[in-house]
VMD Tcl script that builds the backbone (N, CA, C; Angstrom):
set m [mol new atoms 348]
animate dup $m
set s [atomselect $m all]
$s set {name element resname resid chain x y z} {
  {N N MET 1 A 108.536 119.424 97.425}
  {CA C MET 1 A 108.946 118.994 98.743}
  {C C MET 1 A 110.101 118.026 98.602}
  {N N GLY 2 A 111.039 118.089 99.514}
  {CA C GLY 2 A 112.203 117.222 99.483}
  {C C GLY 2 A 111.892 115.811 99.944}
  {N N ILE 3 A 112.628 115.357 100.920}
  {CA C ILE 3 A 112.471 114.004 101.429}
  {C C ILE 3 A 111.170 113.913 102.229}
  {N N LYS 4 A 110.396 112.882 101.946}
  {CA C LYS 4 A 109.146 112.643 102.674}
  {C C LYS 4 A 109.426 111.641 103.780}
  {N N THR 5 A 108.939 111.952 104.974}
  {CA C THR 5 A 109.152 111.049 106.099}
  {C C THR 5 A 107.811 110.641 106.693}
  {N N TYR 6 A 107.786 109.454 107.257}
  {CA C TYR 6 A 106.586 108.998 107.945}
  {C C TYR 6 A 106.730 109.283 109.422}
  {N N LYS 7 A 105.593 109.387 110.103}
  {CA C LYS 7 A 105.582 109.692 111.531}
  {C C LYS 7 A 104.645 108.709 112.234}
  {N N PRO 8 A 105.181 107.576 112.666}
  {CA C PRO 8 A 104.328 106.580 113.327}
  {C C PRO 8 A 103.934 107.004 114.738}
  {N N VAL 9 A 102.680 106.774 115.055}
  {CA C VAL 9 A 102.189 106.976 116.413}
  {C C VAL 9 A 101.995 105.611 117.062}
  {N N LEU 10 A 101.475 104.664 116.274}
  {CA C LEU 10 A 101.231 103.317 116.774}
  {C C LEU 10 A 101.498 102.311 115.670}
  {N N THR 11 A 102.277 101.277 115.973}
  {CA C THR 11 A 102.594 100.217 115.024}
  {C C THR 11 A 102.148 98.884 115.610}
  {N N GLU 12 A 101.581 98.042 114.752}
  {CA C GLU 12 A 101.124 96.708 115.131}
  {C C GLU 12 A 101.833 95.695 114.242}
  {N N SER 13 A 101.971 94.480 114.702}
  {CA C SER 13 A 102.548 93.400 113.899}
  {C C SER 13 A 101.441 92.421 113.550}
  {N N ILE 14 A 101.465 91.921 112.300}
  {CA C ILE 14 A 100.436 90.987 111.852}
  {C C ILE 14 A 101.084 89.939 110.947}
  {N N ALA 15 A 100.659 88.700 111.086}
  {CA C ALA 15 A 101.171 87.621 110.227}
  {C C ALA 15 A 100.525 87.748 108.846}
  {N N VAL 16 A 101.325 87.532 107.808}
  {CA C VAL 16 A 100.816 87.590 106.434}
  {C C VAL 16 A 100.952 86.222 105.787}
  {N N SER 17 A 100.011 85.897 104.911}
  {CA C SER 17 A 100.059 84.600 104.233}
  {C C SER 17 A 100.708 84.693 102.860}
  {N N ALA 18 A 100.867 85.917 102.347}
  {CA C ALA 18 A 101.487 86.116 101.034}
  {C C ALA 18 A 102.544 87.209 101.140}
  {N N ALA 19 A 103.489 87.201 100.230}
  {CA C ALA 19 A 104.516 88.245 100.195}
  {C C ALA 19 A 103.835 89.604 100.097}
  {N N THR 20 A 104.359 90.571 100.829}
  {CA C THR 20 A 103.759 91.902 100.902}
  {C C THR 20 A 104.858 92.951 100.773}
  {N N VAL 21 A 104.546 94.053 100.109}
  {CA C VAL 21 A 105.517 95.130 99.937}
  {C C VAL 21 A 105.156 96.317 100.817}
  {N N LYS 22 A 106.153 97.147 101.105}
  {CA C LYS 22 A 105.917 98.301 101.967}
  {C C LYS 22 A 105.131 99.386 101.236}
  {N N ASN 23 A 104.604 100.297 102.025}
  {CA C ASN 23 A 103.863 101.471 101.538}
  {C C ASN 23 A 102.534 101.124 100.894}
  {N N ARG 24 A 101.875 100.079 101.376}
  {CA C ARG 24 A 100.553 99.680 100.866}
  {C C ARG 24 A 99.569 99.563 102.033}
  {N N PHE 25 A 98.293 99.844 101.757}
  {CA C PHE 25 A 97.250 99.630 102.757}
  {C C PHE 25 A 97.104 98.131 103.012}
  {N N ILE 26 A 97.014 97.762 104.294}
  {CA C ILE 26 A 96.886 96.371 104.717}
  {C C ILE 26 A 95.549 96.192 105.437}
  {N N GLY 27 A 94.819 95.138 105.071}
  {CA C GLY 27 A 93.537 94.844 105.701}
  {C C GLY 27 A 93.717 94.177 107.054}
  {N N PHE 28 A 92.622 94.055 107.778}
  {CA C PHE 28 A 92.649 93.415 109.092}
  {C C PHE 28 A 92.987 91.925 109.001}
  {N N ASN 29 A 92.877 91.367 107.785}
  {CA C ASN 29 A 93.195 89.948 107.574}
  {C C ASN 29 A 94.674 89.725 107.248}
  {N N GLY 30 A 95.473 90.786 107.211}
  {CA C GLY 30 A 96.898 90.664 106.929}
  {C C GLY 30 A 97.233 90.655 105.457}
  {N N ALA 31 A 96.245 90.813 104.598}
  {CA C ALA 31 A 96.468 90.849 103.149}
  {C C ALA 31 A 96.409 92.291 102.661}
  {N N LEU 32 A 96.861 92.494 101.420}
  {CA C LEU 32 A 96.719 93.820 100.831}
  {C C LEU 32 A 95.246 94.197 100.856}
  {N N CYS 33 A 94.973 95.435 101.233}
  {CA C CYS 33 A 93.605 95.905 101.404}
  {C C CYS 33 A 92.869 95.940 100.071}
  {N N ALA 34 A 91.634 95.469 100.071}
  {CA C ALA 34 A 90.796 95.472 98.873}
  {C C ALA 34 A 89.985 96.757 98.799}
  {N N ALA 35 A 89.457 97.058 97.627}
  {CA C ALA 35 A 88.623 98.244 97.437}
  {C C ALA 35 A 87.411 98.176 98.348}
  {N N GLY 36 A 87.061 99.305 98.939}
  {CA C GLY 36 A 85.898 99.374 99.800}
  {C C GLY 36 A 86.104 98.784 101.175}
  {N N GLU 37 A 87.322 98.356 101.475}
  {CA C GLU 37 A 87.634 97.718 102.746}
  {C C GLU 37 A 88.384 98.699 103.644}
  {N N LYS 38 A 88.015 98.760 104.904}
  {CA C LYS 38 A 88.732 99.590 105.867}
  {C C LYS 38 A 90.095 98.959 106.133}
  {N N ALA 39 A 91.146 99.754 106.100}
  {CA C ALA 39 A 92.499 99.260 106.316}
  {C C ALA 39 A 92.844 99.237 107.802}
  {N N LEU 40 A 93.624 98.237 108.185}
  {CA C LEU 40 A 94.227 98.218 109.511}
  {C C LEU 40 A 95.273 99.322 109.577}
  {N N GLY 41 A 96.043 99.467 108.488}
  {CA C GLY 41 A 97.085 100.471 108.429}
  {C C GLY 41 A 97.895 100.321 107.166}
  {N N VAL 42 A 99.162 100.731 107.242}
  {CA C VAL 42 A 100.055 100.736 106.082}
  {C C VAL 42 A 101.306 99.921 106.395}
  {N N SER 43 A 101.705 99.080 105.444}
  {CA C SER 43 A 102.882 98.225 105.624}
  {C C SER 43 A 104.160 99.063 105.704}
  {N N LEU 44 A 105.031 98.679 106.625}
  {CA C LEU 44 A 106.286 99.407 106.827}
  {C C LEU 44 A 107.505 98.672 106.298}
  {N N ALA 45 A 107.305 97.481 105.713}
  {CA C ALA 45 A 108.439 96.692 105.230}
  {C C ALA 45 A 107.989 95.741 104.135}
  {N N ASP 46 A 108.958 95.232 103.389}
  {CA C ASP 46 A 108.719 94.142 102.447}
  {C C ASP 46 A 108.928 92.845 103.223}
  {N N VAL 47 A 107.962 91.932 103.157}
  {CA C VAL 47 A 108.117 90.640 103.839}
  {C C VAL 47 A 107.672 89.516 102.917}
  {N N ASP 48 A 108.190 88.331 103.176}
  {CA C ASP 48 A 107.800 87.137 102.438}
  {C C ASP 48 A 106.568 86.510 103.093}
  {N N ALA 49 A 105.978 85.558 102.404}
  {CA C ALA 49 A 104.822 84.830 102.933}
  {C C ALA 49 A 105.166 84.192 104.268}
  {N N ASN 50 A 104.198 84.142 105.159}
  {CA C ASN 50 A 104.316 83.521 106.476}
  {C C ASN 50 A 105.301 84.217 107.404}
  {N N GLU 51 A 105.514 85.505 107.190}
  {CA C GLU 51 A 106.345 86.303 108.086}
  {C C GLU 51 A 105.456 87.300 108.824}
  {N N VAL 52 A 106.049 88.021 109.758}
  {CA C VAL 52 A 105.326 89.039 110.509}
  {C C VAL 52 A 105.624 90.410 109.900}
  {N N LEU 53 A 104.559 91.160 109.641}
  {CA C LEU 53 A 104.650 92.463 108.980}
  {C C LEU 53 A 104.378 93.586 109.973}
  {N N PRO 54 A 105.282 94.587 110.062}
  {CA C PRO 54 A 104.967 95.757 110.876}
  {C C PRO 54 A 104.009 96.660 110.096}
  {N N VAL 55 A 102.917 97.070 110.765}
  {CA C VAL 55 A 101.888 97.891 110.127}
  {C C VAL 55 A 101.651 99.139 110.966}
  {N N MET 56 A 101.781 100.311 110.340}
  {CA C MET 56 A 101.481 101.560 111.030}
  {C C MET 56 A 99.962 101.720 111.065}
  {N N VAL 57 A 99.396 101.819 112.261}
  {CA C VAL 57 A 97.947 101.940 112.384}
  {C C VAL 57 A 97.502 103.352 112.747}
  {N N GLU 58 A 98.420 104.173 113.236}
  {CA C GLU 58 A 98.130 105.579 113.515}
  {C C GLU 58 A 99.348 106.405 113.157}
  {N N GLY 59 A 99.093 107.583 112.592}
  {CA C GLY 59 A 100.172 108.495 112.267}
  {C C GLY 59 A 100.103 108.964 110.826}
  {N N ILE 60 A 101.236 109.414 110.324}
  {CA C ILE 60 A 101.367 109.851 108.936}
  {C C ILE 60 A 102.236 108.825 108.229}
  {N N ALA 61 A 101.625 108.113 107.278}
  {CA C ALA 61 A 102.295 107.009 106.583}
  {C C ALA 61 A 102.698 107.410 105.177}
  {N N LEU 62 A 103.675 106.697 104.638}
  {CA C LEU 62 A 104.034 106.826 103.223}
  {C C LEU 62 A 103.288 105.733 102.475}
  {N N VAL 63 A 102.523 106.124 101.439}
  {CA C VAL 63 A 101.702 105.181 100.689}
  {C C VAL 63 A 101.944 105.390 99.204}
  {N N GLU 64 A 102.020 104.282 98.473}
  {CA C GLU 64 A 102.192 104.352 97.022}
  {C C GLU 64 A 100.855 104.664 96.364}
  {N N ALA 65 A 100.845 105.645 95.480}
  {CA C ALA 65 A 99.628 106.042 94.774}
  {C C ALA 65 A 99.407 105.159 93.548}
  {N N SER 66 A 98.141 104.942 93.203}
  {CA C SER 66 A 97.805 104.173 91.999}
  {C C SER 66 A 97.487 105.076 90.823}
  {N N ALA 67 A 97.360 106.380 91.088}
  {CA C ALA 67 A 97.030 107.370 90.053}
  {C C ALA 67 A 97.287 108.750 90.652}
  {N N ALA 68 A 96.991 109.791 89.891}
  {CA C ALA 68 A 97.135 111.151 90.403}
  {C C ALA 68 A 96.175 111.365 91.569}
  {N N ILE 69 A 96.657 112.061 92.600}
  {CA C ILE 69 A 95.862 112.352 93.798}
  {C C ILE 69 A 96.144 113.791 94.197}
  {N N SER 70 A 95.100 114.524 94.574}
  {CA C SER 70 A 95.253 115.915 95.003}
  {C C SER 70 A 95.522 115.990 96.497}
  {N N VAL 71 A 96.209 117.047 96.911}
  {CA C VAL 71 A 96.434 117.293 98.329}
  {C C VAL 71 A 95.076 117.444 99.009}
  {N N GLY 72 A 94.901 116.808 100.153}
  {CA C GLY 72 A 93.659 116.897 100.909}
  {C C GLY 72 A 92.599 115.893 100.514}
  {N N ALA 73 A 92.843 115.132 99.449}
  {CA C ALA 73 A 91.857 114.160 98.986}
  {C C ALA 73 A 91.714 113.009 99.964}
  {N N ALA 74 A 90.486 112.523 100.120}
  {CA C ALA 74 A 90.247 111.305 100.885}
  {C C ALA 74 A 90.759 110.142 100.043}
  {N N VAL 75 A 91.508 109.232 100.670}
  {CA C VAL 75 A 92.071 108.103 99.931}
  {C C VAL 75 A 91.734 106.785 100.603}
  {N N ALA 76 A 91.720 105.739 99.787}
  {CA C ALA 76 A 91.501 104.371 100.252}
  {C C ALA 76 A 92.304 103.463 99.339}
  {N N ALA 77 A 92.144 102.161 99.512}
  {CA C ALA 77 A 92.886 101.191 98.711}
  {C C ALA 77 A 92.191 100.937 97.377}
  {N N THR 78 A 92.990 100.674 96.350}
  {CA C THR 78 A 92.436 100.322 95.048}
  {C C THR 78 A 91.954 98.879 95.070}
  {N N GLY 79 A 91.133 98.525 94.110}
  {CA C GLY 79 A 90.612 97.176 94.059}
  {C C GLY 79 A 91.203 96.320 92.970}
  {N N THR 80 A 92.056 96.899 92.129}
  {CA C THR 80 A 92.621 96.116 91.034}
  {C C THR 80 A 93.788 95.283 91.530}
  {N N SER 81 A 93.943 94.100 90.981}
  {CA C SER 81 A 94.990 93.195 91.456}
  {C C SER 81 A 96.389 93.752 91.221}
  {N N THR 82 A 96.576 94.505 90.139}
  {CA C THR 82 A 97.907 95.037 89.849}
  {C C THR 82 A 98.261 96.215 90.744}
  {N N ALA 83 A 97.279 96.835 91.364}
  {CA C ALA 83 A 97.528 97.988 92.222}
  {C C ALA 83 A 96.991 97.773 93.627}
  {N N ALA 84 A 96.790 96.543 94.031}
  {CA C ALA 84 A 96.185 96.245 95.335}
  {C C ALA 84 A 96.925 96.949 96.463}
  {N N GLY 85 A 96.154 97.587 97.321}
  {CA C GLY 85 A 96.715 98.255 98.482}
  {C C GLY 85 A 97.262 99.644 98.222}
  {N N LYS 86 A 97.345 100.072 96.970}
  {CA C LYS 86 A 97.826 101.417 96.665}
  {C C LYS 86 A 96.719 102.430 96.921}
  {N N ALA 87 A 97.097 103.681 97.129}
  {CA C ALA 87 A 96.127 104.737 97.412}
  {C C ALA 87 A 95.428 105.210 96.150}
  {N N VAL 88 A 94.133 105.490 96.292}
  {CA C VAL 88 A 93.319 106.039 95.216}
  {C C VAL 88 A 92.337 107.025 95.846}
  {N N THR 89 A 92.005 108.091 95.132}
  {CA C THR 89 A 91.015 109.052 95.622}
  {C C THR 89 A 89.649 108.389 95.682}
  {N N VAL 90 A 88.896 108.666 96.746}
  {CA C VAL 90 A 87.561 108.086 96.898}
  {C C VAL 90 A 86.531 109.183 97.128}
  {N N ALA 91 A 85.277 108.873 96.818}
  {CA C ALA 91 A 84.173 109.788 97.078}
  {C C ALA 91 A 83.959 109.906 98.578}
  {N N SER 92 A 83.352 110.998 99.002}
  {CA C SER 92 A 83.157 111.229 100.435}
  {C C SER 92 A 82.291 110.162 101.086}
  {N N SER 93 A 81.460 109.469 100.307}
  {CA C SER 93 A 80.588 108.441 100.876}
  {C C SER 93 A 81.268 107.078 100.967}
  {N N ALA 94 A 82.443 106.937 100.369}
  {CA C ALA 94 A 83.159 105.656 100.368}
  {C C ALA 94 A 83.996 105.500 101.638}
  {N N VAL 95 A 84.511 104.290 101.849}
  {CA C VAL 95 A 85.429 104.042 102.964}
  {C C VAL 95 A 86.675 104.892 102.762}
  {N N CYS 96 A 87.064 105.616 103.792}
  {CA C CYS 96 A 88.249 106.478 103.734}
  {C C CYS 96 A 89.274 105.942 104.719}
  {N N ASN 97 A 90.498 105.720 104.236}
  {CA C ASN 97 A 91.573 105.248 105.108}
  {C C ASN 97 A 92.538 106.352 105.500}
  {N N GLY 98 A 92.381 107.542 104.902}
  {CA C GLY 98 A 93.241 108.657 105.248}
  {C C GLY 98 A 93.082 109.812 104.293}
  {N N TYR 99 A 93.903 110.848 104.513}
  {CA C TYR 99 A 93.870 112.050 103.683}
  {C C TYR 99 A 95.267 112.353 103.165}
  {N N ALA 100 A 95.352 112.660 101.879}
  {CA C ALA 100 A 96.637 112.919 101.226}
  {C C ALA 100 A 97.228 114.238 101.705}
  {N N LEU 101 A 98.466 114.202 102.172}
  {CA C LEU 101 A 99.180 115.414 102.572}
  {C C LEU 101 A 100.062 115.936 101.443}
  {N N ASP 102 A 100.235 115.120 100.404}
  {CA C ASP 102 A 101.011 115.498 99.226}
  {C C ASP 102 A 100.187 115.164 97.994}
  {N N ALA 103 A 100.530 115.789 96.888}
  {CA C ALA 103 A 99.907 115.439 95.615}
  {C C ALA 103 A 100.718 114.338 94.950}
  {N N ALA 104 A 100.022 113.423 94.305}
  {CA C ALA 104 A 100.670 112.412 93.457}
  {C C ALA 104 A 100.356 112.816 92.020}
  {N N THR 105 A 101.364 112.872 91.187}
  {CA C THR 105 A 101.130 113.239 89.791}
  {C C THR 105 A 100.924 112.028 88.906}
  {N N ALA 106 A 101.327 110.851 89.393}
  {CA C ALA 106 A 101.192 109.629 88.587}
  {C C ALA 106 A 101.240 108.398 89.487}
  {N N ALA 107 A 100.843 107.282 88.906}
  {CA C ALA 107 A 100.942 106.004 89.616}
  {C C ALA 107 A 102.392 105.755 90.021}
  {N N GLY 108 A 102.580 105.203 91.199}
  {CA C GLY 108 A 103.922 104.902 91.683}
  {C C GLY 108 A 104.516 105.975 92.577}
  {N N ASP 109 A 103.925 107.189 92.560}
  {CA C ASP 109 A 104.412 108.238 93.454}
  {C C ASP 109 A 104.166 107.823 94.900}
  {N N ILE 110 A 105.061 108.183 95.791}
  {CA C ILE 110 A 104.898 107.944 97.215}
  {C C ILE 110 A 104.430 109.252 97.842}
  {N N ILE 111 A 103.294 109.176 98.552}
  {CA C ILE 111 A 102.735 110.365 99.199}
  {C C ILE 111 A 102.558 110.111 100.683}
  {N N ARG 112 A 102.511 111.204 101.452}
  {CA C ARG 112 A 102.202 111.092 102.870}
  {C C ARG 112 A 100.691 111.076 103.036}
  {N N VAL 113 A 100.211 110.184 103.891}
  {CA C VAL 113 A 98.777 110.058 104.152}
  {C C VAL 113 A 98.561 110.094 105.655}
  {N N LYS 114 A 97.679 111.003 106.107}
  {CA C LYS 114 A 97.268 111.045 107.515}
  {C C LYS 114 A 96.221 109.960 107.687}
  {N N LEU 115 A 96.571 108.907 108.432}
  {CA C LEU 115 A 95.671 107.774 108.613}
  {C C LEU 115 A 94.489 108.146 109.501}
  {N N VAL 116 A 93.322 107.588 109.180}
  {CA C VAL 116 A 92.121 107.798 110.013}
  {C C VAL 116 A 91.515 106.468 110.377}
}
mol reanalyze $m
mol bondsrecalc $m
mol representation Tube
mol addrep $m
């Protein structure tokens, strides 16, 4: 697939207490989403601490993968500090923040995720 684009349906703004990068799951507390935590949405920009972050809460978002992910896989945020907020495949019984529309072959790949 060529260029991947996001398709926002609804965007919210939230204050962050720490620097945040785009394409990561964001928790309801404005921080990078932790493992097992339901995400508010996905960050749309890089911001510094104490700034306002635009977060896509509905639509098809671009999310950075923490490992290989298959198309159609349920994804959520990773729990490791080095990959916080990145997408990882989860079991069907775990918290799901969306479904992968693209495959990721390695950590760092940007994939489209249908947010739920």
